[in-house]
Backbone as JSON, one array per atom type, in Angstrom:
{
  "sequence": "XXXXXXXXXXXXXXXXXXXXXXXXXXXXXXXXXXXXXXXXXXXXXXXXXXXXXXXXXXXXXXX",
  "N": [[79.89, 72.5, 108.28], [80.21, 69.8, 108.02], [77.71, 68.77, 107.7], [76.99, 69.25, 105.13], [75.88, 68.58, 101.81], [77.46, 66.96, 99.02], [77.06, 68.46, 96.71], [76.42, 70.96, 97.79], [78.82, 71.52, 99.06], [80.55, 71.72, 96.85], [79.75, 74.13, 95.86], [80.73, 75.9, 97.65], [82.87, 78.56, 98.89], [85.33, 77.7, 99.8], [85.77, 75.22, 98.46], [85.68, 76.16, 95.79], [87.88, 77.89, 95.77], [90.0, 76.09, 96.23], [89.72, 74.49, 93.97], [90.23, 76.34, 91.87], [92.87, 77.05, 92.47], [94.17, 74.62, 92.08], [93.69, 74.24, 89.35], [95.12, 76.39, 88.24], [97.71, 75.74, 89.07], [98.12, 73.37, 87.62], [98.03, 74.33, 84.97], [100.31, 75.98, 84.99], [102.31, 74.09, 85.34], [102.36, 72.75, 82.9], [103.36, 74.55, 81.13], [106.25, 74.55, 80.48], [106.36, 72.21, 78.89], [104.77, 72.87, 76.7], [106.25, 74.95, 75.66], [108.5, 73.52, 74.85], [107.37, 72.19, 72.74], [107.27, 74.15, 70.91], [105.5, 76.28, 71.0], [104.77, 79.75, 71.37], [105.33, 82.13, 74.04], [103.24, 83.94, 74.12], [101.23, 82.57, 72.69], [100.77, 80.41, 74.39], [99.89, 81.72, 76.69], [97.5, 82.84, 75.77], [96.0, 80.53, 75.02], [95.85, 79.09, 77.44], [94.63, 80.86, 79.04], [96.14, 82.61, 80.68], [98.31, 85.17, 81.99], [100.89, 86.82, 80.12], [103.04, 87.3, 81.74], [102.71, 85.39, 83.78], [103.2, 83.05, 82.34], [105.84, 83.47, 81.51], [107.11, 83.52, 84.02], [106.62, 80.9, 84.89], [108.1, 79.52, 83.0], [110.69, 80.39, 83.63], [110.96, 79.37, 86.21], [111.27, 76.74, 85.68], [113.74, 76.41, 84.61]],
  "CA": [[80.34, 72.01, 106.99], [80.07, 68.36, 107.98], [76.35, 68.42, 107.32], [76.76, 69.67, 103.74], [75.91, 67.57, 100.75], [78.57, 67.17, 98.1], [76.69, 69.57, 95.82], [76.55, 72.21, 98.55], [80.25, 71.74, 99.27], [81.15, 72.16, 95.59], [79.38, 75.53, 95.66], [81.32, 76.71, 98.72], [84.06, 79.33, 98.54], [86.49, 76.85, 100.08], [85.93, 74.3, 97.34], [85.99, 76.93, 94.59], [89.26, 78.36, 95.89], [90.89, 74.94, 96.04], [89.6, 74.1, 92.56], [90.92, 77.33, 91.05], [94.3, 76.94, 92.75], [94.63, 73.4, 91.41], [93.66, 74.47, 87.91], [96.24, 77.28, 87.92], [98.93, 74.96, 89.25], [98.22, 72.45, 86.48], [98.38, 75.13, 83.79], [101.69, 76.43, 85.1], [103.2, 72.93, 85.19], [102.48, 72.31, 81.51], [104.0, 75.6, 80.32], [107.51, 74.11, 79.87], [106.1, 71.22, 77.84], [104.26, 73.58, 75.52], [107.39, 75.68, 75.09], [109.3, 72.51, 74.15], [106.67, 71.87, 71.48], [107.46, 75.25, 69.99], [104.53, 77.36, 71.15], [105.33, 80.97, 71.93], [104.79, 82.54, 75.33], [101.95, 84.59, 73.86], [100.26, 81.53, 72.33], [100.45, 79.65, 75.6], [99.09, 82.59, 77.56], [96.16, 82.95, 75.19], [95.31, 79.23, 75.06], [95.61, 78.66, 78.82], [93.99, 81.98, 79.75], [97.09, 83.12, 81.65], [98.99, 86.37, 81.52], [102.23, 86.58, 79.58], [103.94, 87.3, 82.9], [102.59, 84.08, 84.45], [103.87, 82.06, 81.49], [107.28, 83.73, 81.6], [107.55, 83.09, 85.35], [106.6, 79.43, 84.91], [109.23, 79.08, 82.19], [111.91, 80.67, 84.39], [111.0, 78.46, 87.35], [111.61, 75.41, 85.19], [115.13, 76.38, 84.12]],
  "C": [[80.17, 70.5, 106.88], [78.69, 67.91, 107.56], [76.02, 68.8, 105.88], [76.7, 68.46, 102.82], [77.1, 67.89, 99.85], [78.28, 68.35, 97.17], [76.83, 70.91, 96.53], [78.02, 72.54, 98.77], [80.92, 72.26, 98.01], [80.82, 73.62, 95.28], [80.05, 76.46, 96.68], [82.56, 77.46, 98.23], [85.32, 78.52, 98.76], [86.78, 75.93, 98.9], [86.34, 75.05, 96.08], [87.43, 77.42, 94.61], [90.27, 77.25, 95.66], [90.89, 74.52, 94.58], [90.39, 75.05, 91.66], [92.43, 77.25, 91.24], [94.89, 75.72, 92.05], [94.68, 73.57, 89.91], [94.84, 75.34, 87.48], [97.55, 76.52, 88.02], [99.16, 74.01, 88.08], [98.64, 73.2, 85.22], [99.85, 75.54, 83.83], [102.68, 75.28, 84.93], [103.36, 72.5, 83.74], [103.13, 73.35, 80.6], [105.31, 75.13, 79.7], [107.32, 73.09, 78.75], [105.62, 71.88, 76.56], [105.36, 74.4, 74.86], [108.3, 74.72, 74.31], [108.68, 72.13, 72.81], [106.74, 73.0, 70.47], [106.42, 76.35, 70.06], [105.22, 78.58, 71.74], [104.68, 81.27, 73.28], [103.4, 83.14, 75.14], [100.87, 83.57, 73.51], [99.81, 80.74, 73.55], [99.55, 80.47, 76.51], [97.65, 82.67, 77.05], [95.37, 81.64, 75.35], [94.95, 78.79, 76.48], [94.93, 79.73, 79.67], [94.84, 82.42, 80.94], [97.63, 84.44, 81.13], [100.34, 85.97, 80.96], [103.22, 86.48, 80.73], [103.89, 85.96, 83.63], [103.32, 83.01, 83.65], [105.38, 82.24, 81.57], [107.83, 83.25, 82.94], [107.61, 81.57, 85.43], [107.78, 78.88, 84.11], [110.54, 79.28, 82.94], [112.05, 79.7, 85.56], [111.42, 77.06, 86.94], [113.07, 75.29, 84.76], [116.08, 75.86, 85.15]]
}
C-alpha cells in the first residue's frame, strides 16, 4: 500500500469504506439541526438518502 499513488489509494476498498463511513457520520450529525429547522423525518431521510429509521435513531441519540 505504501507504493500506491494517491489516485490508486482513493480507488481502494479501504479508502472507499472510510469515505462512506465519514459521509454517513456527517449526515447523522446534521439530523438534529434539520429537525430544529422544521423538516420532517421523512423529508430528511429523502434529502440525505437515509432510511427513516436512521433519521429517527439519530434524533433519539441527540435527546
